[in-house]
DRENDO-1510 file (C-alpha; in Angstrom, 1 decimal, always signed):
<recs>
REC; n; res; u; v; w
REC; 1; GLN; +188.3; -53.5; -37.6 .
REC; 2; GLY; +186.1; -52.8; -34.6 .
REC; 3; LYS; +188.3; -50.1; -33.1 .
REC; 4; ILE; +185.8; -47.3; -33.3 .
REC; 5; SER; +182.1; -48.1; -32.8 .
REC; 6; GLY; +179.0; -46.2; -33.9 .
REC; 7; ARG; +180.0; -45.5; -37.5 .
REC; 8; ALA; +176.9; -45.0; -39.7 .
REC; 9; ILE; +176.6; -44.9; -43.5 .
REC; 10; MET; +173.7; -44.1; -45.7 .
REC; 11; MET; +173.3; -45.2; -49.3 .
REC; 12; ALA; +171.0; -42.9; -51.2 .
REC; 13; GLY; +169.9; -43.4; -54.7 .
REC; 14; ALA; +167.0; -44.1; -57.1 .
REC; 15; PRO; +165.3; -47.5; -57.0 .
REC; 16; GLY; +167.2; -50.2; -58.9 .
REC; 17; THR; +170.7; -48.7; -58.4 .
REC; 18; GLY; +172.0; -51.7; -56.4 .
REC; 19; LYS; +171.7; -50.6; -52.7 .
REC; 20; THR; +170.4; -53.9; -51.4 .
REC; 21; ALA; +172.8; -55.7; -53.8 .
REC; 22; ILE; +175.8; -54.0; -52.1 .
REC; 23; ALA; +174.4; -55.1; -48.7 .
REC; 24; MET; +174.0; -58.7; -49.8 .
REC; 25; ALA; +177.6; -58.7; -51.2 .
REC; 26; MET; +178.9; -57.3; -47.9 .
REC; 27; SER; +177.2; -60.1; -46.0 .
REC; 28; GLN; +179.0; -62.7; -48.2 .
REC; 29; GLU; +182.4; -61.0; -48.0 .
REC; 30; LEU; +182.4; -60.4; -44.2 .
REC; 31; GLY; +182.3; -64.1; -43.5 .
REC; 32; ASP; +182.7; -64.6; -39.7 .
REC; 33; VAL; +181.5; -61.1; -38.8 .
REC; 34; PRO; +177.8; -60.9; -37.7 .
REC; 35; PHE; +175.6; -59.3; -40.4 .
REC; 36; THR; +172.0; -58.5; -39.8 .
REC; 37; SER; +169.6; -57.1; -42.5 .
REC; 38; ILE; +166.2; -55.7; -41.6 .
REC; 39; ALA; +163.6; -53.7; -43.4 .
REC; 40; SER; +162.2; -50.6; -41.5 .
REC; 41; SER; +158.6; -51.9; -41.8 .
REC; 42; GLU; +159.6; -54.9; -39.5 .
REC; 43; VAL; +160.1; -52.4; -36.6 .
REC; 44; PHE; +156.4; -51.5; -36.7 .
REC; 45; SER; +154.9; -54.9; -37.4 .
REC; 46; LEU; +156.5; -56.8; -34.4 .
REC; 47; GLU; +154.6; -57.4; -31.2 .
REC; 48; MET; +157.0; -55.3; -29.1 .
REC; 49; SER; +158.0; -51.7; -28.8 .
REC; 50; LYS; +159.9; -50.0; -31.7 .
REC; 51; THR; +163.0; -49.4; -29.6 .
REC; 52; GLU; +163.1; -53.0; -28.3 .
REC; 53; SER; +163.0; -54.4; -31.9 .
REC; 54; LEU; +165.8; -51.9; -32.9 .
REC; 55; THR; +167.8; -52.9; -29.8 .
REC; 56; GLN; +167.5; -56.6; -30.7 .
REC; 57; ALA; +168.6; -55.8; -34.3 .
REC; 58; PHE; +171.7; -53.9; -32.9 .
REC; 59; ARG; +172.6; -56.8; -30.5 .
REC; 60; ARG; +172.2; -59.4; -33.2 .
REC; 61; SER; +174.9; -57.5; -35.1 .
REC; 62; ILE; +177.5; -57.7; -32.3 .
REC; 63; GLY; +179.3; -60.9; -32.0 .
REC; 64; VAL; +181.3; -62.3; -29.0 .
REC; 65; ARG; +184.1; -64.7; -29.8 .
REC; 66; ILE; +184.4; -67.0; -26.7 .
REC; 67; LYS; +187.6; -69.0; -26.3 .
REC; 68; GLU; +187.6; -72.1; -24.1 .
REC; 69; GLU; +190.0; -74.9; -23.5 .
REC; 70; THR; +188.5; -78.4; -23.6 .
REC; 71; GLU; +190.0; -81.8; -23.0 .
REC; 72; ILE; +189.6; -84.2; -25.9 .
REC; 73; ILE; +190.5; -87.8; -26.5 .
REC; 74; GLU; +191.6; -88.5; -30.1 .
REC; 75; GLY; +192.7; -91.9; -31.4 .
REC; 76; GLU; +192.1; -94.8; -33.7 .
REC; 77; VAL; +189.5; -97.4; -32.6 .
REC; 78; VAL; +191.2; -100.8; -32.3 .
REC; 79; GLU; +188.2; -102.7; -30.9 .
REC; 80; ILE; +184.8; -102.1; -29.5 .
REC; 81; GLN; +183.2; -104.7; -27.2 .
REC; 82; ILE; +179.6; -104.1; -26.2 .
REC; 83; ASP; +178.1; -106.7; -23.9 .
REC; 84; ARG; +174.3; -107.0; -23.6 .
REC; 85; SER; +172.6; -109.1; -20.9 .
REC; 86; VAL; +171.1; -112.4; -22.0 .
REC; 87; THR; +167.6; -111.2; -21.3 .
REC; 88; GLY; +168.2; -108.0; -23.2 .
REC; 89; VAL; +166.7; -105.9; -20.3 .
REC; 90; GLY; +169.7; -104.9; -18.2 .
REC; 91; PRO; +172.1; -102.1; -18.9 .
REC; 92; LYS; +174.7; -102.5; -21.6 .
REC; 93; THR; +178.4; -102.5; -20.7 .
REC; 94; GLY; +181.4; -102.3; -23.0 .
REC; 95; LYS; +185.0; -101.6; -23.6 .
REC; 96; LEU; +186.7; -99.3; -26.2 .
REC; 97; THR; +190.3; -99.7; -27.2 .
REC; 98; LEU; +191.9; -96.6; -28.6 .
REC; 99; LYS; +195.4; -96.1; -29.9 .
REC; 100; THR; +197.7; -93.4; -31.2 .
REC; 101; THR; +201.1; -94.0; -32.8 .
REC; 102; ASP; +202.7; -93.9; -29.3 .
REC; 103; MET; +200.2; -95.6; -27.0 .
REC; 104; GLU; +197.1; -97.7; -26.6 .
REC; 105; THR; +194.5; -97.6; -23.8 .
REC; 106; ILE; +191.3; -99.5; -22.9 .
REC; 107; TYR; +188.3; -97.4; -21.7 .
REC; 108; ASP; +185.2; -98.7; -19.9 .
REC; 109; LEU; +182.0; -97.4; -21.6 .
REC; 110; GLY; +178.9; -96.2; -19.9 .
REC; 111; GLN; +175.3; -96.4; -21.3 .
REC; 112; LYS; +175.5; -92.9; -22.8 .
REC; 113; MET; +178.8; -93.5; -24.6 .
REC; 114; ILE; +177.6; -96.8; -26.0 .
REC; 115; THR; +174.5; -95.1; -27.4 .
REC; 116; SER; +176.6; -92.3; -29.0 .
REC; 117; LEU; +179.0; -94.8; -30.5 .
REC; 118; THR; +176.1; -96.8; -32.0 .
REC; 119; LYS; +174.5; -93.7; -33.3 .
REC; 120; GLU; +177.7; -92.5; -35.0 .
REC; 121; LYS; +178.2; -96.0; -36.4 .
REC; 122; VAL; +181.8; -96.1; -35.1 .
REC; 123; MET; +183.7; -99.3; -35.9 .
REC; 124; ALA; +187.2; -100.6; -35.7 .
REC; 125; GLY; +189.6; -98.6; -37.9 .
REC; 126; ASP; +187.8; -95.3; -37.5 .
REC; 127; VAL; +189.7; -92.3; -36.1 .
REC; 128; ILE; +187.4; -90.5; -33.6 .
REC; 129; GLN; +187.5; -87.5; -31.3 .
REC; 130; ILE; +185.7; -87.5; -27.9 .
REC; 131; ASP; +185.0; -84.2; -26.1 .
REC; 132; LYS; +185.4; -85.1; -22.4 .
REC; 133; ALA; +183.2; -82.3; -21.1 .
REC; 134; THR; +180.1; -83.1; -23.2 .
REC; 135; GLY; +180.8; -86.7; -24.3 .
REC; 136; ARG; +180.3; -85.7; -27.9 .
REC; 137; ILE; +181.8; -88.1; -30.4 .
REC; 138; THR; +183.1; -86.9; -33.8 .
REC; 139; ARG; +184.2; -89.3; -36.6 .
REC; 140; LEU; +187.2; -87.8; -38.3 .
REC; 141; GLY; +187.6; -90.6; -40.9 .
REC; 142; ARG; +189.1; -94.0; -41.5 .
REC; 143; SER; +192.7; -94.8; -40.7 .
REC; 144; PHE; +195.1; -95.2; -43.6 .
REC; 145; THR; +196.4; -98.4; -41.9 .
REC; 146; ARG; +193.0; -99.9; -42.5 .
REC; 147; ALA; +192.8; -99.0; -46.2 .
REC; 148; ARG; +192.8; -102.1; -48.4 .
REC; 149; ASP; +192.6; -102.3; -52.2 .
REC; 150; PHE; +189.8; -104.8; -52.0 .
REC; 151; ASP; +187.7; -102.7; -49.6 .
REC; 152; ALA; +184.4; -101.4; -51.1 .
REC; 153; THR; +184.3; -97.8; -49.9 .
REC; 154; GLY; +182.0; -95.0; -50.9 .
REC; 155; ALA; +183.1; -91.7; -52.3 .
REC; 156; ASP; +182.4; -89.9; -49.0 .
REC; 157; VAL; +184.8; -92.0; -47.0 .
REC; 158; LYS; +187.7; -89.9; -45.8 .
REC; 159; PHE; +191.1; -91.4; -44.9 .
REC; 160; VAL; +193.2; -89.8; -42.2 .
REC; 161; GLN; +196.5; -90.5; -40.5 .
REC; 162; CYS; +196.5; -92.2; -37.1 .
REC; 163; PRO; +197.0; -89.5; -34.4 .
REC; 164; GLU; +200.4; -89.0; -32.8 .
REC; 165; GLY; +201.4; -88.5; -29.2 .
REC; 166; GLU; +199.1; -88.6; -26.2 .
REC; 167; LEU; +195.5; -89.8; -26.4 .
REC; 168; GLN; +194.3; -87.0; -24.2 .
REC; 169; THR; +195.1; -83.5; -25.4 .
REC; 170; ARG; +193.9; -80.0; -24.6 .
REC; 171; LYS; +192.4; -78.0; -27.5 .
REC; 172; GLU; +191.3; -74.4; -27.7 .
REC; 173; MET; +187.8; -74.0; -29.1 .
REC; 174; VAL; +186.4; -70.7; -30.4 .
REC; 175; HIS; +182.7; -70.1; -30.6 .
REC; 176; THR; +181.1; -66.9; -32.1 .
REC; 177; VAL; +177.7; -66.0; -30.7 .
REC; 178; SER; +175.7; -62.8; -31.0 .
REC; 179; LEU; +174.8; -60.7; -27.9 .
REC; 180; HIS; +171.1; -61.1; -28.8 .
REC; 181; GLU; +171.5; -64.9; -28.5 .
REC; 182; ILE; +173.1; -64.5; -25.0 .
REC; 183; ASP; +170.2; -62.1; -24.0 .
REC; 184; VAL; +167.6; -64.6; -25.1 .
REC; 185; ILE; +169.2; -67.6; -23.3 .
REC; 186; ASN; +169.4; -65.6; -20.0 .
REC; 187; SER; +166.1; -63.7; -20.3 .
REC; 188; ARG; +163.5; -66.4; -19.5 .
REC; 189; GLN; +163.0; -69.9; -18.1 .
REC; 190; GLN; +162.8; -71.7; -21.5 .
REC; 191; GLY; +165.5; -69.4; -22.8 .
REC; 192; TYR; +167.4; -71.8; -25.0 .
REC; 193; LEU; +164.2; -72.9; -26.7 .
REC; 194; ALA; +163.1; -69.3; -27.4 .
REC; 195; LEU; +166.0; -69.2; -29.9 .
REC; 196; PHE; +164.3; -71.8; -32.1 .
REC; 197; SER; +160.7; -70.7; -31.7 .
REC; 198; GLY; +161.6; -67.0; -32.4 .
REC; 199; ASP; +159.2; -65.9; -29.6 .
REC; 200; THR; +161.7; -63.9; -27.6 .
REC; 201; GLY; +159.4; -61.1; -26.4 .
REC; 202; GLU; +160.8; -58.0; -24.7 .
REC; 203; ILE; +164.1; -58.5; -22.8 .
REC; 204; LYS; +164.6; -56.5; -19.5 .
REC; 205; PRO; +167.3; -53.9; -19.5 .
REC; 206; GLU; +168.7; -55.3; -16.2 .
REC; 207; VAL; +169.4; -58.6; -18.0 .
REC; 208; ARG; +171.3; -56.8; -20.7 .
REC; 209; ASP; +173.3; -54.7; -18.2 .
REC; 210; GLN; +174.4; -57.9; -16.4 .
REC; 211; ILE; +175.4; -59.6; -19.7 .
REC; 212; ASN; +177.4; -56.5; -20.8 .
REC; 213; GLN; +179.2; -56.5; -17.4 .
REC; 214; LYS; +180.0; -60.2; -17.6 .
REC; 215; ILE; +181.3; -59.9; -21.2 .
REC; 216; SER; +183.5; -56.9; -20.2 .
REC; 217; GLU; +185.0; -59.1; -17.5 .
REC; 218; TRP; +185.6; -61.9; -20.0 .
REC; 219; CYS; +187.3; -59.5; -22.4 .
REC; 220; GLU; +189.7; -58.3; -19.6 .
REC; 221; GLU; +190.5; -61.9; -18.7 .
REC; 222; GLY; +191.2; -62.7; -22.4 .
REC; 223; LYS; +188.4; -65.3; -22.5 .
REC; 224; ALA; +186.4; -63.4; -25.1 .
REC; 225; GLU; +186.6; -60.6; -27.6 .
REC; 226; ILE; +183.9; -58.5; -29.1 .
REC; 227; VAL; +183.4; -58.5; -32.8 .
REC; 228; PRO; +181.3; -55.5; -34.0 .
REC; 229; GLY; +179.3; -56.5; -37.0 .
REC; 230; VAL; +177.2; -54.7; -39.6 .
REC; 231; LEU; +173.5; -53.8; -39.3 .
REC; 232; PHE; +171.8; -53.0; -42.6 .
REC; 233; ILE; +168.5; -51.1; -42.4 .
REC; 234; ASP; +166.6; -50.9; -45.7 .
REC; 235; GLU; +164.0; -48.2; -46.5 .
REC; 236; ILE; +165.2; -46.0; -43.6 .
REC; 237; HIS; +162.6; -43.2; -44.5 .
REC; 238; ILE; +159.8; -45.5; -43.1 .
REC; 239; LEU; +161.1; -45.0; -39.5 .
REC; 240; ASP; +159.6; -42.2; -37.4 .
REC; 241; MET; +161.0; -39.5; -35.0 .
REC; 242; GLU; +161.1; -41.8; -32.0 .
REC; 243; CYS; +163.2; -44.4; -33.9 .
REC; 244; PHE; +165.6; -41.8; -35.2 .
REC; 245; SER; +166.1; -40.3; -31.7 .
REC; 246; PHE; +166.8; -43.8; -30.4 .
REC; 247; LEU; +169.3; -44.5; -33.2 .
REC; 248; ASN; +171.0; -41.2; -32.5 .
REC; 249; ARG; +171.6; -42.4; -28.9 .
REC; 250; ALA; +172.3; -46.0; -29.8 .
REC; 251; LEU; +175.1; -45.1; -32.1 .
REC; 252; GLU; +177.0; -43.3; -29.3 .
REC; 253; ASP; +177.0; -46.5; -27.2 .
REC; 254; ALA; +180.3; -48.2; -26.5 .
REC; 255; MET; +179.1; -51.4; -28.1 .
REC; 256; ALA; +177.5; -50.5; -31.4 .
REC; 257; PRO; +177.9; -52.1; -34.8 .
REC; 258; VAL; +178.5; -50.3; -38.1 .
REC; 259; VAL; +175.0; -49.3; -39.3 .
REC; 260; ILE; +174.3; -49.0; -43.0 .
REC; 261; MET; +171.1; -47.5; -44.2 .
REC; 262; ALA; +169.4; -47.3; -47.6 .
REC; 263; SER; +166.9; -44.8; -48.8 .
REC; 264; ASN; +165.4; -44.1; -52.3 .
REC; 265; ARG; +163.5; -40.9; -51.3 .
REC; 266; GLY; +164.4; -37.3; -52.2 .
REC; 267; MET; +163.0; -34.4; -50.2 .
REC; 268; SER; +160.1; -36.0; -48.3 .
REC; 269; ARG; +158.2; -35.7; -45.1 .
REC; 270; ILE; +159.6; -37.3; -41.9 .
REC; 271; ARG; +157.0; -39.9; -40.9 .
REC; 272; GLY; +154.6; -38.7; -38.2 .
REC; 273; THR; +155.5; -35.0; -38.7 .
REC; 274; ASN; +154.9; -32.2; -41.2 .
REC; 275; TYR; +158.5; -31.4; -41.6 .
REC; 276; GLN; +160.2; -32.0; -45.0 .
REC; 277; SER; +163.8; -33.3; -44.9 .
REC; 278; PRO; +166.3; -34.8; -47.4 .
REC; 279; HIS; +165.7; -38.6; -47.8 .
REC; 280; GLY; +162.9; -38.5; -45.1 .
REC; 281; VAL; +165.6; -38.4; -42.4 .
REC; 282; PRO; +165.9; -35.7; -39.7 .
REC; 283; ILE; +168.8; -33.2; -40.3 .
REC; 284; ASP; +170.6; -33.8; -37.0 .
REC; 285; PHE; +170.7; -37.6; -37.7 .
REC; 286; LEU; +171.9; -37.0; -41.3 .
REC; 287; ASP; +174.8; -35.1; -39.9 .
REC; 288; ARG; +176.1; -38.3; -38.3 .
REC; 289; LEU; +176.0; -40.3; -41.5 .
REC; 290; LEU; +178.5; -40.7; -44.3 .
REC; 291; ILE; +176.3; -40.4; -47.3 .
REC; 292; ILE; +177.1; -42.5; -50.5 .
REC; 293; SER; +175.0; -41.7; -53.6 .
REC; 294; THR; +174.4; -44.7; -55.9 .
REC; 295; GLN; +174.2; -44.0; -59.6 .
REC; 296; ALA; +172.1; -45.7; -62.2 .
REC; 297; TYR; +173.8; -48.4; -64.2 .
REC; 298; SER; +175.3; -47.7; -67.7 .
REC; 299; ALA; +174.1; -49.7; -70.7 .
REC; 300; ASP; +177.2; -51.9; -70.6 .
REC; 301; GLU; +176.7; -52.7; -66.9 .
REC; 302; ILE; +173.1; -53.5; -67.5 .
REC; 303; LYS; +174.1; -55.9; -70.3 .
REC; 304; GLN; +176.6; -57.6; -68.0 .
REC; 305; ILE; +174.0; -57.9; -65.2 .
REC; 306; LEU; +171.4; -59.4; -67.6 .
REC; 307; LYS; +174.1; -61.8; -68.9 .
REC; 308; ILE; +174.8; -63.1; -65.4 .
REC; 309; ARG; +171.1; -63.3; -64.7 .
REC; 310; CYS; +170.6; -65.5; -67.8 .
REC; 311; ASP; +173.4; -67.8; -66.6 .
REC; 312; GLU; +171.7; -68.1; -63.2 .
REC; 313; GLU; +168.3; -68.9; -64.7 .
REC; 314; GLU; +170.0; -71.2; -67.2 .
REC; 315; VAL; +168.5; -69.3; -70.2 .
REC; 316; GLU; +170.3; -69.2; -73.5 .
REC; 317; MET; +169.9; -65.9; -75.3 .
REC; 318; THR; +171.1; -64.6; -78.7 .
REC; 319; GLU; +173.3; -61.5; -78.8 .
REC; 320; ASP; +170.5; -59.6; -80.6 .
REC; 321; ALA; +167.9; -60.5; -78.0 .
REC; 322; LEU; +170.3; -59.4; -75.2 .
REC; 323; ALA; +170.9; -56.1; -77.0 .
REC; 324; VAL; +167.1; -55.6; -77.3 .
REC; 325; LEU; +166.6; -56.5; -73.6 .
REC; 326; THR; +169.4; -54.0; -72.6 .
REC; 327; LYS; +167.5; -51.3; -74.6 .
REC; 328; VAL; +164.3; -52.2; -72.8 .
REC; 329; ALA; +166.1; -52.0; -69.4 .
REC; 330; THR; +167.5; -48.5; -70.1 .
REC; 331; GLU; +164.1; -47.2; -71.2 .
REC; 332; THR; +162.1; -48.9; -68.4 .
REC; 333; SER; +163.9; -50.5; -65.5 .
REC; 334; LEU; +166.4; -53.2; -64.8 .
REC; 335; ARG; +163.9; -55.2; -62.7 .
REC; 336; TYR; +161.3; -55.2; -65.5 .
REC; 337; ALA; +164.0; -56.5; -67.9 .
REC; 338; ILE; +165.0; -59.3; -65.5 .
REC; 339; HIS; +161.3; -60.4; -65.4 .
REC; 340; LEU; +161.3; -60.8; -69.2 .
REC; 341; ILE; +164.1; -63.4; -69.2 .
REC; 342; SER; +162.2; -66.4; -67.8 .
REC; 343; THR; +158.9; -65.4; -69.5 .
REC; 344; GLY; +160.9; -65.0; -72.8 .
REC; 345; LEU; +162.2; -68.6; -72.4 .
REC; 346; LEU; +158.6; -69.9; -72.0 .
REC; 347; VAL; +157.6; -68.2; -75.3 .
REC; 348; ALA; +160.8; -69.6; -77.0 .
REC; 349; GLN; +160.0; -73.1; -75.8 .
REC; 350; LYS; +156.4; -72.8; -77.2 .
REC; 351; ARG; +157.9; -72.3; -80.7 .
REC; 352; GLN; +160.3; -75.3; -80.1 .
REC; 353; SER; +163.4; -73.2; -79.7 .
REC; 354; SER; +166.1; -73.6; -77.0 .
REC; 355; LYS; +167.4; -70.0; -77.4 .
REC; 356; VAL; +165.5; -66.8; -76.6 .
REC; 357; ASP; +165.5; -64.6; -79.7 .
REC; 358; VAL; +164.3; -61.0; -80.5 .
REC; 359; VAL; +160.8; -62.2; -81.5 .
REC; 360; ASP; +160.3; -63.7; -78.0 .
REC; 361; ILE; +161.4; -60.5; -76.2 .
REC; 362; LYS; +159.0; -58.5; -78.4 .
REC; 363; ARG; +156.2; -60.9; -77.6 .
REC; 364; VAL; +156.6; -60.7; -73.8 .
REC; 365; TYR; +157.2; -56.9; -74.0 .
REC; 366; SER; +153.8; -56.6; -75.7 .
REC; 367; LEU; +152.2; -59.0; -73.1 .
REC; 368; PHE; +153.5; -57.6; -69.9 .
REC; 369; LEU; +153.4; -53.9; -69.1 .
REC; 370; ASP; +156.2; -51.9; -67.4 .
REC; 371; GLU; +155.4; -49.0; -65.0 .
REC; 372; GLY; +155.3; -46.2; -67.6 .
REC; 373; ARG; +152.9; -48.1; -70.0 .
REC; 374; SER; +150.8; -49.2; -67.1 .
REC; 375; ILE; +150.2; -45.6; -66.0 .
REC; 376; GLN; +149.5; -44.6; -69.7 .
REC; 377; TYR; +147.0; -47.5; -70.0 .
REC; 378; LEU; +145.2; -46.4; -66.8 .
REC; 379; ASN; +145.0; -42.8; -68.0 .
REC; 380; ASP; +143.5; -44.0; -71.3 .
REC; 381; TYR; +141.0; -46.4; -69.8 .
REC; 382; GLN; +140.4; -45.0; -66.4 .
REC; 383; ASN; +136.6; -44.8; -66.8 .
REC; 384; GLU; +136.3; -48.5; -67.2 .
REC; 385; PHE; +138.0; -49.2; -63.8 .
REC; 386; MET; +136.2; -49.1; -60.4 .
REC; 387; TYR; +136.7; -46.3; -57.9 .
REC; 388; ASN; +138.2; -44.0; -60.5 .
REC; 389; GLU; +139.1; -40.7; -58.7 .
REC; 390; ILE; +141.4; -39.0; -61.2 .
REC; 391; VAL; +140.1; -35.5; -62.2 .
REC; 392; PRO; +140.4; -35.0; -66.0 .
REC; 393; ALA; +142.7; -31.9; -65.6 .
REC; 394; GLN; +145.3; -34.0; -63.7 .
REC; 395; SER; +145.2; -37.1; -66.0 .
REC; 396; ASN; +148.8; -36.7; -67.3 .
REC; 397; SER; +150.5; -37.2; -63.9 .
REC; 398; MET; +150.0; -39.3; -60.9 .
REC; 399; VAL; +148.5; -37.4; -57.9 .
REC; 400; VAL; +150.8; -37.6; -54.8 .
REC; 401; ASP; +149.7; -36.2; -51.5 .
</recs>
């Protein structure tokens, strides 16, 4: 609802328990609210300071709804006359006749409008909308009065009613832009182009302060409203102490989105220090978070997920094969089982079958190793691999520093 900013949530759970899936679902459900998803490793790999990249992620997640009134001309085209000079060199001139149910007017056209009309392929009988401020022309469709039974029209032709009332009307337009986009446009000479190239660089704090001030004024005047969105940070344990202390302060800011984090670590070291902490996150920062633990899927849920995945990949699978695949997923991991769907289809096609059966699942299970069997295989045949460093006494478990 955006009434209280700076709420932070952490989803903690083992790998493959659906943390990122929840984030993706949220981005779909929220619709018009800005949603930004980043992985913690991005913070370290960008050519700018860590705090700057986090600030940009924060400001990408805060939207500004700007309301503005524009004058538009809306009517049905009765006639377009475009006069070219005999030599074909001079400027084009023209007249456009527009009508509504109540009135009809003739407009003189300039060079720019003639080009726009030609580009949009506007012809008599079209209902068009012209934005007076920008001169942008939008075709709304064909008028019902021009619909004839013998007309050859494509499936994409839309028929609309002839507009009523005045030709010129005032309309309220609403645009949603993120704070980061406003920052970029105002930060450098080629600002608008920087949005497309992605090379935004570091943005000065003075620029951001001025923008915040301007937006506050707009909010008071009722021109704009702030829409706090959601920032999803995956693998939060990869961040270091500097980033956590920055996040601590950033969450207290008046304009802060809802921050959702995900971590699959248990008790582990905070990056860059020798201190152990739950989820690899400092204790004082954990205190700010609402922690949600994600549980592993049950066998029935795994079966349902695999069924949906088969539909998505357009793979037909027998009930027995699905049951075997579910058993494989419970014993290994869901991700490994998902990989076996498309590979199973290839094996089934090789034996000229359209459905994946148990034999195909067994075949791909023997061909492709999961994590557990891969470790076992390395332990058994470690001497045949290069740079083998496992001491015989430790061969049963992986060595973790």
